[in-house]
C-alpha positions as CSV (number, residue, x, y, z in Angstrom):
1,M,-7.6,-17.4,-33.0
2,S,-9.5,-19.0,-30.6
3,K,-6.6,-21.0,-29.3
4,N,-4.5,-17.8,-29.1
5,L,-7.1,-16.2,-27.0
6,L,-7.5,-19.0,-24.6
7,T,-3.6,-19.1,-24.4
8,I,-3.7,-15.4,-23.6
9,L,-6.5,-16.0,-21.0
10,I,-4.5,-18.6,-19.3
11,L,-1.4,-16.6,-19.0
12,T,-3.2,-13.7,-17.8
13,L,-4.9,-15.8,-15.1
14,L,-1.8,-17.4,-14.0
15,T,-0.2,-13.8,-13.8
16,I,-3.2,-12.5,-11.7
17,V,-3.0,-15.5,-9.4
18,S,1.0,-15.4,-9.1
19,W,0.9,-11.5,-8.4
20,S,-2.0,-11.9,-5.6
21,A,0.0,-14.9,-3.9
22,F,3.2,-12.8,-3.8
23,Q,1.4,-9.9,-2.4
24,I,-0.3,-12.0,0.4
25,F,3.1,-13.5,1.2
26,R,4.9,-10.1,1.6
27,I,2.2,-8.4,3.6
28,K,2.3,-11.6,6.0
29,I,6.2,-11.5,6.4
30,S,6.3,-7.9,6.8
31,S,5.6,-6.0,10.2
32,T,4.1,-2.6,10.1
33,I,4.9,-1.9,13.8
34,T,7.7,0.5,14.2
35,P,10.6,-0.2,16.7
36,P,9.3,2.6,19.1
37,T,5.8,1.5,19.0
38,A,6.7,-2.3,19.7
39,E,8.6,-1.0,22.6
40,Q,5.7,0.9,23.9
41,I,3.2,-2.1,23.5
42,R,5.5,-4.8,25.4
43,D,4.3,-6.6,28.3
44,L,4.3,-4.8,31.5
45,N,5.4,-6.4,34.6
46,P,2.6,-7.2,37.1
47,N,4.6,-7.3,40.2
48,I,4.6,-4.3,42.4
49,D,8.1,-3.0,43.6
50,S,7.6,-2.2,47.2
51,G,10.9,-0.7,47.5
52,F,9.7,1.9,45.0
53,L,6.7,2.5,46.9
54,E,8.5,3.0,50.2
55,N,10.8,5.5,48.5
56,L,7.7,7.2,47.0
57,R,6.1,7.4,50.5
58,E,9.2,8.9,52.2
59,S,9.5,11.3,49.4
60,S,5.8,12.4,49.7
61,E,6.4,12.7,53.6
62,L,9.3,15.0,53.3
63,N,7.4,17.5,51.0
């Protein structure tokens, strides 16, 4: 009886360890960021477009 119990405990332990490892692997490889959110958080260009600023200044002077 003791040998059967030990076998069941070992198999249960292996199952739990395998399940945990697969869950951790699945979480690491899956992305939870949706494509629209990824587009919103992309890096911004730090350079200022002087042409755009001139157009903005001209349009504000016209109004």
